[in-house]
C-alpha positions, 0 to 999 in steps of 0.5 A, spaced: 501 471 494 505 465 491 512 466 492 517 469 487 523 466 484 527 472 485 527 479 488 527 485 484 523 491 482 520 489 476 512 489 476 509 482 474 502 485 473 506 489 468 511 485 464 506 478 465 499 480 466 497 473 464 501 470 469 498 466 475 501 471 480 498 477 476 491 473 477 492 473 484 493 480 484 487 481 480 483 477 485 486 481 491 483 487 488 476 484 487 476 482 494 478 489 496 472 491 492 467 487 495 470 488 502 465 494 503 459 494 498 455 499 502 461 504 503 466 504 497 473 503 499 477 509 495 483 510 500 487 504 502 493 503 506 498 497 505 502 495 511 506 489 514 508 487 521 515 487 520 520 489 515 521 485 508 514 482 508 513 484 501 508 490 502 511 495 497 511 489 492 504 488 493 501 495 493 505 496 487 502 490 483 495 492 486 496 499 483 497 496 476 491 492 476 486 497 478 489 502 473 488 496 468 481 497 469 481 504 467 481 507 474 485 513 475 490 511 480 495 514 485 500 511 489 503 514 495 509 513 498 508 514 505 514 510 508 518 516 509 523 512 513 525 507 507 522 509 501 522 504 495 516 505 490 520 510 486 524 504 484 518 500 482 516 505 477 523 508 475 522 515 477 526 520 481 525 521 489 528 528 489 521 531 490 515 528 494 510 527 500 515 530 505 517 536 501 509 537 500 508 536 507 514 541 509 510 547 505 515 548 500 511 545 494 504 544 491 501 538 490 501 538 482 509 539 483 510 532 487 504 528 483 508 524 477 505 521 471 508 514 470 509 510 464 503 506 466 497 508 463 492 511 469 497 510 474 500 516 478 505 517 483 507 521 489 514 519 492 516 519 499 521 525 497 527 527 502 527 523 508 525 528 514 527 528 521 520 528 523 516 523 519 510 521 524 509 528 526 508 530 518 504 524 517 499 526 523 499 533 521 492 537 518 496 538 512 496 530 511 489 529 512 487 535 507 491 531 502 488 525 503 481 528 502 484 532 496 486 526 493 480 522 494 476 527 490 482 527 484 483 519 483 478 513 483 483 509 488 489 512 492 494 506 495 498 508 500 505 504 502 506 505 510 512 503 514 511 496 518 506 496 524 511 494 529 517 498 527 513 505 528 507 508 529 506 511 522 501 505 520 497 507 525 496 514 524 495 513 517 490 507 518 486 512 522 484 517 516 483 512 510 478 507 508 481 501 509 488 497 511 491 491 508 496 487 512 501 483 508 504 477 512 510 474 509 509 466 510 514 462 514 518 469 516 513 472 521 510 469 527 503 469 528 504 472 535 507 478 531 501 478 526 496 478 531 500 484 535 500 488 528 492 487 527 491 489 535 495 495 534 491 497 528 484 496 531 486 500 537 488 505 532 481 505 530 483 502 523 478 498 518 482 492 517 480 489 510 484 483 511 491 480 511 495 478 505 499 471 506 505 473 501 511 468 499 507 462 500 508 456 495 502 453 493 500 446 490 496 446 483 490 444 487 490 450 491 488 457 490 494 462 488 492 467 494 490 467 501 486 473 503 482 473 510 477 478 512 478 481 519 472 479 523 468 485 525 467 487 533 
């Protein structure tokens, strides 16, 4: 993705859908759709190798592009350690995924309708003492199955791969995983290690998004690399 001029929680695909950056997110959406024609991808994890690479910005804007197509979309914040998706959608994080997984609330209690048409949100909820255990629970797997039936697309934000095991856990129960890499910040060895760990967890890595790359006018406004199949 091209570099942005400032860091904030505004969604460019919402406020300026005709911009080159918004077009880049639509191109990413198209590439994901064509990445697995025989086995449609409905549930995707978006993660990064390390913190502060733009995974939450990427997944939030990607969700808006899917919703703009008329698809019924759910954004799920499974980063139970440092959640941010509620800020992008200007929603409360009082109740969310952790509250549901702890058994205190039903699914309908934590699904929020956002101001964006066709886009719903489940925030992370209260930060729990045992994130990995909650995400690896049978209840989490059952939730993914239910959401896959209720929505056309489910996009899941997870913690960075090299920081904790959460991304590997989630990638094992979804249709595909996209890795976001911040250009100029993350070394190639770190990106390779992240992909290796995801592959070891039997994740289906759809590709890698190169974020914050300054592009010339002659270059494409995004990079999207398909992962090589074994």
